N, C-alpha and C positions, 0 to 999 in steps of 0.2 A: 893541699889538700888528701889524706887518702883515702880510701874507700868507704873506711868505716866511718869518716864523719861526715860525708857529702849521703851517706846512707841516710844517717840519723837526723840529715838535714830535711832530703826529702822525706820522711817517713815524719816530723814533728809538723811540715809543710801540710802532707797530704789532711795528718787530721785535723786539723787546722780548721782548712777548709771544711772539712768528713764534718766538725763540730756547727758553725757555721750554717750549714743544712738544714745538720739537725734541729734549731733553734726554731726552723720554719714550720708555720701549724698550717695556713692556709695561706691561697694567693698566690703572687699578687694576683688584684683587679683591678678594672678600668672603670673608671665610675664615669659619671656625668662629660662632656664634651662641649666644650663652645667654644669659639674662633682663637681665645685669644689662653686657655685654660682648661683643665684638664685636671682630674679628681684620682691618686692614683691611689690603694688600698692595699691592705698586709696584714695578716697575723703573725706573732711568734710564740712561741711558748712559751717565752719566760723572756726577765728584763734584756732589751738587747737596744744597739744606736743604729735605726733602720733610718737609709735614704736612696734615693731612686736618679739615674744615674738618665738621659736622653736625649734623641741627636735627630737629625732628617735626615732620612732614611737615605736620599741625594748626597746629602755631604756629611757620612757617620762619621771623619775626623772631629767635626765643629760638637761638643758636649757641653748639655747642659744639665744643674745638677739641683734636688727639690734640696730646701731644711733638710736637719738631721733632725730626728724627735727622736726620743730615750720610751719604750715602748712600757706599759706600765699595770699592773693586774686590778686596779681598778677598771682599767678601759681595757680590759678582756685583751691585754698586750697587742690590741689594734692601735694600728698610726695611719690615717688618713693625709694624705700628703700633697698640695699642688708640682704639678708641671704647669707655669706660669710663663713658661718663657716663648711665647708657639707664636706662628704665625699662620695665619687664616688656610682651611686645604691644602695641609701638608701633612703624610705618612713619616711618623714618630717612629723609632724601635726606643727599648728603652729596658735598665738592668737592676734588676734590685739589688743591695749592699745589708745585708747585717754583719753590725760590730768590721764595720771596712772590709770585709769580704763578700763578693759578690757572692751572689748565685746560684748557680748554673739550673736552667729548665729543660726538662725533653719537648719544648715548645717554642713556638714564636709568641716573644715578646712583642707586642704593638699596640698604637692607640693612632687616633686621628682625631687633628683640630678642624670643627666646624668650615665649609665654605664662605668665601665673601663672594656672591653672588648676584645679589642682588640689585640693579640696574645696572648688570652687566652683562646676564642672559638668562637662561632654564636656571631653573631650580636645577642641584645637580638628583638624576636618581639615587635609590638606595633601599636598602631593608633593613627590617627588624622579625628576628624571633620571639615568638613570646608564648607566653602556656602559662598555667595555673596547677598547685597540687604534688609539690614537692616532698615527699616522705621518704627519710633516710633514715633504713632500721637503724634499732640501738637493740639488740636482742632482752638485755634486761631488761628493759625499760618498755620495751612493745607489749602490743594487747597478745597473751597466748594462741598457740592457732597459727591458723595461714600470714607468712609475715605478708604486713602491708603494707611496704615498699621492694619495690622491684626494677627490673628494665633501666638500672645507670645508665646503660651505655646512650640513652636517649640526649645525653649532655654530648656524650659523643660527636651523635649522630646534627646536633647543633651547631659545632667546632666546625664540621666539614664542612657547613654551607656557607660559613663565612658571613653571615649579617653583621651590618656594621651595629648592631647594640642587640640587649635581648632586656626586653620589657615584662618582670615577673610580676604576673598578675594576681597573687596573692596565695594564702596557704604556701607561702616558700620555703616553712618551718611548719614541724607539727609538733607546738607543745602537747605535755605528754602528764600525767598527772607528777608526776615527780619534778614538775619544771615551774607549775604555772603560780604556786604559790611563793615566790622568792625569785629575790635577783639573780639570786647564784646558777639556779635551774635553768631560768630566761639565757643568758648569757651560755650557759653551758650547750641548749637546744641549738644557739645559733651559732657556737661552736662547731656542735659535732654535728648540723648540717655545712657549715662552709665547705670543712674536710674532705667531704666525700674527690676521690679520686679521679672522678672518671670527668668531675665537675673543674676539675683543677685549669685546661690546656682553654674552654672557654671562657671562664673567668679573666686572665690573662691576656687576652688576645683580641676581647671586644667590648664593648662598652657597656654598663648593666645603669638602668630605671627599675624603677619598684614600688606598687604599693602594694597593700597587708590585708589579710583577711584574718576571721575567726581564729585560724590555729596558728598564727604567728600574731596574732593579737591578745590569747586568752584561751581559758577553755571553747569547746564543739560550741558553736553559733553565740561566743559572748558580747552581751553589749556595753552599754558606756555606764553598766552599775560596776563592773570586773573591777577590784579595789587594787591590782598592781597595773593598772593600765599606763602611768608614769613611768614604771617602769619598761614595762613590753618598746611603748614608745622609742625610748633612749635610746633600747638594747637593737629597732629599728634604725635609728638615724646612724648607729655604729655602724653596723654591717653593709650598709646599702649606703651609696653616693650619688643621692640625690641631686640634683645645683641648687632647687633652695622648697621651704616651707612657710604656707602662706601664712597661718596662725602660729599662735603662743603656744599653740597644742594643739597633736594630730598631727596627719602627717597628708594631710594636701597639697599637691604641689603644681607647679606647670612644665615644662620643658619645650623647645622649640626642633627640630631635626630638617635642614634645609629646609620647606616653604610651608612643614606640616607640623601643627599644633597638637603638643600632646598635655590634659587635663586631668591629673592623677587625683584621686576621690578617696577621702576617707569615709567605709565602712560601715565603721567602727565605735569610732569612739565618741558622735556621739546619738548612737543607733537608740531607742526606745526598746526598753527588755519585749519579748513576742508575744508573753503571758499576760501583760497588763492591760487585762481586759476591760478596765474602765479608763484606758484612753480613749478618746475617738478619730485622733487621728496620729498616728502611728509615724516617727520618722526614723530614714536612715542618714541621711546625710544635713538633713539639719537645714532652715531658715538659711544662718549666714552661711553656711558652705553652697547652698544654692545661690542666694544673691553673688556672691565670689563668680558662682561657673557664671552664670547668666551674663554680667557683665563681662569677661574675659571672651565669651563667647563671640558678645557684639561688636567687640574689640579684638575680632582675630580676621586677617587676612585668609588663611588657612585657606588651602582648595579642600582639604583635610584637619577634621577638628574630632579628633579622639579623645573620647572620656573615656578612662580606665577607670574601674570598679572592680569589686571583686565579685559579688552574684550575680546573676544574668539580669536584665533587665526591662525585655520587649518578653519573655516570654510571662502570659499570661497564666498561665497554671496555680492554680490555688493549691501547693506543696510546696516542701523545703522552706529554702531563707530566698524564696523568687519575691521583687521588689513586687509584683503586681499580686501578691499571698499576706507580704507585712507590713507595708505601706503603698495602701495600694490610690491615697488620695497624693500623696508625693512621686508617683510616677505619675501619674495623671496632672500635673500639676509643672513637673516637669517640660512633658512634651508637649503640653499648652502654649508654654512657654516660648519652645523652640518655631513654634507654628504661630503665634502672636508678632515673636521678631524678625520671623524668616531668615534666620539662619540658614545656609545654605551648610551643606557637607560634613555632615555630625554621623558621627561611627561611633556606635557602642562598641568598646572590648572590655570582655569580662569573661569570669572562669567560675570556680567554685562545686558547680554542680556533676563534675566527673564521667561528664562523656564533652564532646565536642560539638555545634550545631552552629546554622548562621539563624537567625531568627529574621523574618524583613515585616515591616509595618507601615503601610498609603495612609500616607499623610494627606491633609488639603492640596490638590493641584497635581494629585500622583505623585509629594515627592514620597519616594522609600528612606526609612527610618530601618538601618540595619545594626543590629548587636551580634557582633563577631565574639561566640563564647567559645574559649579552648580548656579545656580538661580533660584529663590530670595529666602531669607530666610521670612520677613515680608514684602517686598514691593511687588506691587501687580504683579500676575502672568501676563507675555503678555499672550491679547485674541487677538491681533490681529493674519489675518494667516501670518505663520510664511514663509517666507523666505524658499523653498527648500535647505537643506547642501548635496550631492550629497557621501560626506567624513560621514555622521549620520552612524552611529551603530545601526542594526534593534533592535527594542525596548527597545534604549534607551531614548527616548526624555517624559520630565515629563515638566508636563506646569499646575501644583499647586503647590506652596511653597515649600521647601523641603532643606534640607541638604543631604550631603554627611558624610559616614564614612568609614576609609579608613586602612585597616587590613596591614600590611607588613610584612611579615610573611616566617619560613621557612628554614634551614640551608645554608652555606655561596652558596656552588652548585645552591641551588634549592629557591634563593629567588623569594618572585615574592606579588604581594598585586591583593587585592581581594577587589573591589570601591562595596559599597553597596548604594543605594542610600532611604531616607526614605520620608516620608509624614512628614507635620508639626507636625504628631500625632506619631508616628514611625514608621509606619506602613511600609514596603520594598518595595518599587516600583521594584526595577530589585537591580540584582549583577554580577558582571563579575571578573572572574580573568584575570593578565596579568603576566605572568616571567619573571624576566630578564634574561633570558636565549637567549629567542626571542627577545629581543629588543636589537640586536648583528649586524654588518658590519662585512663582510667576508674584512677579512684584508690580501692582499695584501704580 
């Protein structure tokens, strides 16, 4: 074979590989994890055949393969594929194939199956990152003036800390005026946000779970009246990879990691309008969702039961969209139910307000109820005068872009969490440890 033919073959081969790389829009992303399956996600720019190959890192020669799917425009060219030949407690590597060509990524692609630990020993230690408010600028659709989004290196800072998973606390995208009146606009905004280059490494190397809030649901402060809420719901379920949804509508769900339970609440789908002055008792979660939550909480043996929702729960300030301002009776009902049922280990995880703080409310018998509020990731930090929060724990206020890494550790009887708040450059702002044994009611 002469040199000219070899050169032509080489050029065709390289061109073909580059063509497949060029088809990748965003991802891959790792979704939920269980002991026997993990969901893998990717988005292409046009129709393409997609599959994943994966392997136990200890035996990389033995490879497994997901099914192959064709990405289509109707689903924003998104593929969601199960890695379902897993064994518990294994670290896996994986590779993405588009049109039968492996797509190289400049970072490690990996996921893990959850460990089988119960009745065998202590639950494994783990960590997760969390935060809310991820505004990714797109100048032609943004507000004029100072860019609202920035410090995108925060996603690289999260990646560098290598948590087991990321828990998105809502406002994971910001629908603009051009977006929220059409399915096309909603899919565009989800795609534009997910394509952020700084985000790609963390998408592909750790697991992801999410709730939503007003900006990924609809317009600012939107509620149950938003006419395209079904389209927003479909987009949320397309672009994130939670393991379940409790109701036929909305985004309520639940997952476990090791010995901890996470209750993913929907604070938008059934929310009454803030301006309905004729309604005596406004709702944010609503009766059915609260009843499910209490059922799930009393059935949980977790030392930490994380209730995850978009807006601040404990802060009693009568401003913005805080629970105490918009649905005080429902807030009181939830707190009283926790007291009456003596549910141990409850911690709220919230966002929305564009600053971070830790709130603490002492219940009966000295039980401390905590609300860890973490915001914003890349949207503008709150520059206004902040409402006084008498429940705020000293030295926990952060008024710049930030995220949390929460470590869960310790033996079965000494389980604890360590809350670490970092700024966008990964510099520690404060940390605090909470022990499970301190989050207990005295039983009669």
